DSSP file (Angstrom, degrees, kcal/mol; ACC not computed):
  #  RESIDUE AA STRUCTURE BP1 BP2  ACC     N-H-->O    O-->H-N    N-H-->O    O-->H-N    TCO  KAPPA ALPHA  PHI   PSI    X-CA   Y-CA   Z-CA
    1    1 A M     >        0   0    0      0, 0.0     4,-1.4     0, 0.0     5,-0.1   0.000 360.0 360.0 360.0 -41.1  -30.0   55.6   -6.4
    2    2 A L  H  >  +     0   0    0      2,-0.2     4,-1.8     1,-0.2     5,-0.2   0.843 360.0  54.1 -68.9 -33.3  -30.0   51.9   -7.3
    3    3 A L  H  > S+     0   0    0      1,-0.2     4,-2.6     2,-0.2    -1,-0.2   0.915 107.0  53.4 -65.7 -36.7  -28.1   52.6  -10.6
    4    4 A G  H  > S+     0   0    0      1,-0.2     4,-1.9     2,-0.2    -1,-0.2   0.885 106.5  50.9 -63.1 -38.0  -25.5   54.5   -8.5
    5    5 A L  H  X S+     0   0    0     -4,-1.4     4,-2.3     2,-0.2    -1,-0.2   0.884 109.5  50.3 -66.9 -37.1  -25.1   51.5   -6.3
    6    6 A Y  H  X S+     0   0    0     -4,-1.8     4,-2.6     2,-0.2    -2,-0.2   0.917 109.2  52.1 -62.7 -43.7  -24.5   49.2   -9.4
    7    7 A V  H  X S+     0   0    0     -4,-2.6     4,-2.2     2,-0.2    -2,-0.2   0.906 109.9  48.4 -60.2 -43.2  -21.9   51.6  -10.7
    8    8 A I  H  X S+     0   0    0     -4,-1.9     4,-2.1     2,-0.2    -2,-0.2   0.906 113.1  48.1 -68.4 -43.5  -20.0   51.5   -7.4
    9    9 A V  H  X S+     0   0    0     -4,-2.3     4,-2.6     2,-0.2    -2,-0.2   0.918 110.9  50.3 -55.2 -47.7  -20.2   47.7   -7.2
   10   10 A A  H  X S+     0   0    0     -4,-2.6     4,-1.9     1,-0.2    -2,-0.2   0.870 111.8  46.8 -67.4 -37.7  -19.0   47.4  -10.7
   11   11 A I  H  X S+     0   0    0     -4,-2.2     4,-2.1     2,-0.2    -1,-0.2   0.882 111.5  52.2 -66.1 -36.7  -16.1   49.7  -10.2
   12   12 A G  H  X S+     0   0    0     -4,-2.1     4,-1.9     2,-0.2    -2,-0.2   0.921 110.7  47.5 -63.1 -43.9  -15.2   47.9   -7.0
   13   13 A L  H  X S+     0   0    0     -4,-2.6     4,-2.6     1,-0.2     5,-0.2   0.866 110.3  52.8 -67.3 -36.7  -15.2   44.6   -8.8
   14   14 A A  H  X S+     0   0    0     -4,-1.9     4,-1.9     1,-0.2    -1,-0.2   0.880 110.0  48.5 -64.6 -38.6  -13.1   46.0  -11.6
   15   15 A L  H  < S+     0   0    0     -4,-2.1    -2,-0.2     2,-0.2    -1,-0.2   0.860 113.7  45.1 -68.2 -37.9  -10.5   47.2   -9.2
   16   16 A V  H  < S+     0   0    0     -4,-1.9     4,-0.5    -5,-0.2    -2,-0.2   0.910 120.8  39.4 -72.8 -43.8  -10.3   43.9   -7.3
   17   17 A L  H  X S+     0   0    0     -4,-2.6     4,-1.5     1,-0.2     3,-0.2   0.748  98.9  74.6 -80.0 -29.1  -10.2   41.8  -10.6
   18   18 A A  H  X S+     0   0    0     -4,-1.9     4,-1.9     1,-0.2     3,-0.4   0.924  94.4  49.2 -60.6 -53.1   -7.9   43.9  -12.8
   19   19 A P  H  > S+     0   0    0      0, 0.0     4,-1.4     0, 0.0    -1,-0.2   0.878 110.4  51.9 -61.7 -36.6   -4.5   43.1  -11.0
   20   20 A S  H  > S+     0   0    0     -4,-0.5     4,-0.6    -3,-0.2    -2,-0.2   0.856 107.6  51.5 -69.3 -30.7   -5.2   39.3  -11.1
   21   21 A S  H >< S+     0   0    0     -4,-1.5     3,-0.5    -3,-0.4     4,-0.5   0.846 107.4  53.2 -71.6 -31.9   -5.9   39.4  -14.8
   22   22 A R  H >< S+     0   0    0     -4,-1.9     3,-0.9     1,-0.2    -1,-0.2   0.818  99.3  62.2 -69.1 -28.1   -2.7   41.2  -15.5
   23   23 A A  H 3< S+     0   0    0     -4,-1.4    -1,-0.2     1,-0.2    -2,-0.2   0.728  98.5  57.4 -70.6 -19.4   -0.7   38.7  -13.6
   24   24 A A  T << S+     0   0    0     -4,-0.6    -1,-0.2    -3,-0.5    -2,-0.2   0.686  84.2 101.4 -81.5 -17.4   -1.7   36.0  -16.1
   25   25 A D  S <  S-     0   0    0     -3,-0.9     3,-0.0    -4,-0.5    -3,-0.0  -0.391  82.5-111.4 -64.9 140.7   -0.4   37.9  -19.0
   26   26 A P        -     0   0    0      0, 0.0     2,-0.3     0, 0.0    -1,-0.1  -0.452  36.1-104.1 -71.4 147.9    3.0   36.7  -20.3
   27   27 A P  S    S-     0   0    0      0, 0.0    -4,-0.0     0, 0.0    -3,-0.0  -0.551  74.4 -26.5 -75.6 130.2    5.9   39.0  -19.7
   28   28 A G  S    S-     0   0    0     -2,-0.3     2,-0.1     2,-0.1     0, 0.0   0.069  98.1 -29.7  69.5-175.9    7.0   40.8  -22.8
   29   29 A P  S    S-     0   0    0      0, 0.0     3,-0.0     0, 0.0     0, 0.0  -0.397  73.6 -92.5 -75.8 156.5    6.8   40.1  -26.4
   30   30 A T        -     0   0    0      1,-0.1     2,-0.2    -2,-0.1    -2,-0.1  -0.505  48.9-115.3 -62.6 128.5    6.9   36.6  -27.7
   31   31 A P        +     0   0    0      0, 0.0    49,-3.2     0, 0.0     2,-0.3  -0.511  41.8 174.7 -70.7 134.7   10.6   35.6  -28.4
   32   32 A T  E     -A   79   0A   0     47,-0.3     2,-0.3    -2,-0.2    47,-0.2  -0.932  17.0-157.0-135.6 163.0   11.5   34.9  -32.0
   33   33 A A  E     -A   78   0A   0     45,-2.2    45,-3.6    -2,-0.3     2,-0.5  -0.979  16.6-132.0-138.0 148.1   14.6   34.2  -34.1
   34   34 A V  E     -A   77   0A   0     -2,-0.3     2,-0.3    43,-0.2    43,-0.2  -0.888  31.7-118.0 -98.5 130.0   15.3   34.6  -37.8
   35   35 A V        -     0   0    0     41,-2.7    40,-3.2    -2,-0.5    41,-0.1  -0.508  28.0-148.9 -69.3 126.1   16.9   31.5  -39.4
   36   36 A L    >   -     0   0    0     -2,-0.3     3,-1.8    38,-0.2     2,-0.1  -0.517  36.0 -79.3 -90.4 161.0   20.5   32.2  -40.7
   37   37 A P  T 3  S+     0   0    0      0, 0.0    -1,-0.1     0, 0.0     3,-0.1  -0.421 121.0  19.9 -60.1 132.1   21.9   30.4  -43.7
   38   38 A G  T 3  S+     0   0    0      1,-0.3     5,-0.1    -2,-0.1     2,-0.1   0.412  92.5 142.8  86.7  -1.6   23.1   27.0  -42.6
   39   39 A D    <   -     0   0    0     -3,-1.8     2,-0.3     4,-0.1    -1,-0.3  -0.338  28.5-170.2 -69.4 149.8   21.0   26.9  -39.5
   40   40 A T     >  -     0   0    0     -3,-0.1     4,-2.3    31,-0.1     5,-0.2  -0.858  41.6-102.9-130.1 168.5   19.4   23.8  -38.2
   41   41 A L  H  > S+     0   0    0     29,-0.5     4,-2.0    -2,-0.3     5,-0.2   0.880 124.3  53.7 -61.7 -35.4   16.9   23.4  -35.5
   42   42 A W  H  > S+     0   0    0      2,-0.2     4,-2.9     1,-0.2     5,-0.2   0.931 108.8  46.8 -54.6 -51.6   19.7   22.2  -33.3
   43   43 A S  H  > S+     0   0    0      1,-0.2     4,-2.3     2,-0.2    -2,-0.2   0.880 113.1  49.8 -66.8 -32.9   21.9   25.3  -33.9
   44   44 A V  H  X S+     0   0    0     -4,-2.3     4,-2.3     2,-0.2     5,-0.3   0.890 112.0  48.1 -68.8 -39.4   18.9   27.5  -33.3
   45   45 A A  H  X S+     0   0    0     -4,-2.0     4,-2.1    -5,-0.2     7,-0.2   0.914 113.8  45.7 -69.1 -42.1   18.1   25.7  -30.1
   46   46 A E  H  < S+     0   0    0     -4,-2.9    -2,-0.2     2,-0.2    -1,-0.2   0.861 114.7  48.7 -64.6 -37.7   21.7   25.9  -28.9
   47   47 A R  H  < S+     0   0    0     -4,-2.3    -2,-0.2    -5,-0.2    -1,-0.2   0.921 123.7  28.7 -71.0 -42.8   22.1   29.6  -29.8
   48   48 A H  H  < S+     0   0    0     -4,-2.3    -2,-0.2     1,-0.2    -3,-0.2   0.772 133.9  26.9 -95.9 -24.7   18.9   30.8  -28.2
   49   49 A R    ><  +     0   0    0     -4,-2.1     3,-2.0    -5,-0.3    -1,-0.2  -0.417  67.5 156.1-132.0  54.6   18.3   28.4  -25.3
   50   50 A P  T 3  S+     0   0    0      0, 0.0    -1,-0.1     0, 0.0    -4,-0.1   0.765  72.3  56.8 -59.3 -26.6   21.9   27.2  -24.4
   51   51 A S  T 3  S+     0   0    0     -3,-0.1     2,-0.3     2,-0.1    -5,-0.1   0.565  99.4  71.5 -83.8  -6.5   21.0   26.3  -20.9
   52   52 A R  S <  S-     0   0    0     -3,-2.0    -3,-0.1    -7,-0.2     3,-0.0  -0.700  97.4 -86.9-107.8 162.4   18.2   23.9  -21.9
   53   53 A Q     >  -     0   0    0     -2,-0.3     4,-1.9     1,-0.1     3,-0.4  -0.472  34.1-140.7 -62.8 123.4   18.2   20.4  -23.4
   54   54 A P  H  > S+     0   0    0      0, 0.0     4,-2.9     0, 0.0     5,-0.3   0.914  99.2  57.5 -57.8 -46.7   18.3   20.9  -27.3
   55   55 A F  H  > S+     0   0    0      1,-0.2     4,-2.0     2,-0.2     5,-0.1   0.888 108.8  44.3 -52.1 -44.3   15.9   18.1  -27.9
   56   56 A R  H  > S+     0   0    0     -3,-0.4     4,-2.0     2,-0.2    -1,-0.2   0.871 113.9  50.1 -67.1 -40.2   13.2   19.7  -25.7
   57   57 A V  H  X S+     0   0    0     -4,-1.9     4,-3.0     2,-0.2    -2,-0.2   0.929 109.9  51.2 -67.2 -45.5   13.8   23.1  -27.3
   58   58 A I  H  X S+     0   0    0     -4,-2.9     4,-2.5     1,-0.2     5,-0.2   0.907 109.5  49.9 -58.4 -46.3   13.6   21.6  -30.8
   59   59 A D  H  X S+     0   0    0     -4,-2.0     4,-2.4    -5,-0.3    -1,-0.2   0.911 112.9  46.7 -60.8 -44.3   10.3   19.9  -29.9
   60   60 A E  H  X S+     0   0    0     -4,-2.0     4,-3.4     2,-0.2     5,-0.2   0.934 111.1  51.3 -63.5 -47.0    8.9   23.1  -28.5
   61   61 A I  H  X S+     0   0    0     -4,-3.0     4,-1.6     2,-0.2     6,-0.2   0.913 111.7  47.2 -57.0 -43.8   10.0   25.1  -31.5
   62   62 A R  H  X>S+     0   0    0     -4,-2.5     5,-2.6    -5,-0.2     4,-0.9   0.934 114.7  47.6 -61.7 -45.3    8.4   22.6  -33.9
   63   63 A R  H ><5S+     0   0    0     -4,-2.4     3,-1.0    -5,-0.2    -2,-0.2   0.951 112.8  47.0 -64.9 -50.6    5.2   22.7  -31.8
   64   64 A L  H 3<5S+     0   0    0     -4,-3.4    -1,-0.2     1,-0.2    -2,-0.2   0.712 119.5  40.2 -69.6 -21.0    5.0   26.5  -31.6
   65   65 A N  H 3<5S-     0   0    0     -4,-1.6    -1,-0.2    -5,-0.2    -2,-0.2   0.409 107.7-117.5-105.2   0.3    5.7   27.0  -35.3
   66   66 A G  T <<5 +     0   0    0     -3,-1.0     2,-0.6    -4,-0.9    -3,-0.2   0.857  54.5 163.9  69.5  33.1    3.6   24.1  -36.7
   67   67 A I      < -     0   0    0     -5,-2.6    -1,-0.2    -6,-0.2    -2,-0.1  -0.805  22.1-173.6 -92.7 120.3    6.7   22.4  -38.2
   68   68 A D  S    S+     0   0    0     -2,-0.6    -1,-0.2     3,-0.1    -2,-0.1   0.874  70.3  23.8 -78.4 -43.5    6.0   18.8  -39.1
   69   69 A G  S    S-     0   0    0      2,-0.2    -2,-0.1    -7,-0.1    -7,-0.0   0.143  90.9 -97.2-101.0-142.0    9.6   17.8  -40.0
   70   70 A Y  S    S+     0   0    0      2,-0.0     2,-0.5    -8,-0.0   -29,-0.5   0.140  78.5 115.2-127.1  19.4   12.9   19.1  -39.1
   71   71 A T        +     0   0    0    -31,-0.1     2,-0.3   -30,-0.1    -2,-0.2  -0.761  35.0 173.2 -96.9 132.8   13.6   21.4  -42.1
   72   72 A I        -     0   0    0     -2,-0.5     2,-0.3   -33,-0.2   -31,-0.0  -0.931  18.6-140.0-129.8 157.0   13.9   25.2  -41.6
   73   73 A H    >   -     0   0    0     -2,-0.3     3,-2.1   -36,-0.1   -38,-0.3  -0.905  27.5 -93.7-125.6 148.1   14.9   27.8  -44.3
   74   74 A A  T 3  S+     0   0    0     -2,-0.3   -38,-0.2     1,-0.3     3,-0.1  -0.310 112.1  24.6 -57.5 132.9   17.1   30.9  -44.1
   75   75 A G  T 3  S+     0   0    0    -40,-3.2    -1,-0.3     1,-0.3     2,-0.2   0.285  88.2 135.1  93.4  -6.1   15.1   34.1  -43.4
   76   76 A Q    <   -     0   0    0     -3,-2.1   -41,-2.7   -41,-0.1     2,-0.6  -0.508  52.8-135.5 -73.0 136.6   12.2   32.1  -41.7
   77   77 A R  E     -A   34   0A   0    -43,-0.2     2,-0.4    -2,-0.2   -43,-0.2  -0.856  23.1-163.1 -98.4 121.8   11.1   33.7  -38.5
   78   78 A L  E     -A   33   0A   0    -45,-3.6   -45,-2.2    -2,-0.6     2,-0.5  -0.874  17.3-130.8-109.8 134.1   10.6   31.1  -35.7
   79   79 A T  E     -A   32   0A   0     -2,-0.4   -47,-0.3   -47,-0.2   -15,-0.1  -0.695  30.3-148.9 -73.5 130.0    8.7   31.6  -32.5
   80   80 A L        -     0   0    0    -49,-3.2     2,-0.2    -2,-0.5   -35,-0.0  -0.663  15.9-105.7-101.8 152.3   10.9   30.5  -29.6
   81   81 A P        -     0   0    0      0, 0.0     3,-0.1     0, 0.0    -1,-0.1  -0.516  44.7-105.5 -69.8 146.9    9.9   28.9  -26.3
   82   82 A R        -     0   0    0     -2,-0.2     2,-0.2     1,-0.1   -52,-0.0  -0.343  36.2-101.6 -70.5 152.7   10.2   31.3  -23.3
   83   83 A D              0   0    0      1,-0.1    -1,-0.1    -2,-0.0   -34,-0.0  -0.505 360.0 360.0 -71.9 144.2   13.1   30.9  -20.9
   84   84 A E              0   0    0     -2,-0.2    -1,-0.1    -3,-0.1    -2,-0.0   0.380 360.0 360.0 -96.4 360.0   12.0   29.2  -17.7
């Protein structure tokens, strides 16, 4: 009987907490871009986040991808910041 009570409480807690944990998940897959020949961080920022300030987008791209400098290479896949 006590075990049944524990099961009911556990199920109740799971039902209450599950929706809130899903709300914290980011929506959809992480946005990425493949660097084209001749691309720069500036051109990637302008092409994929045209409504945002390029300097901020470049800083975020560098941070997300662990890029120390400003050099990117054709074929490289970059993680992009999410739209706000």
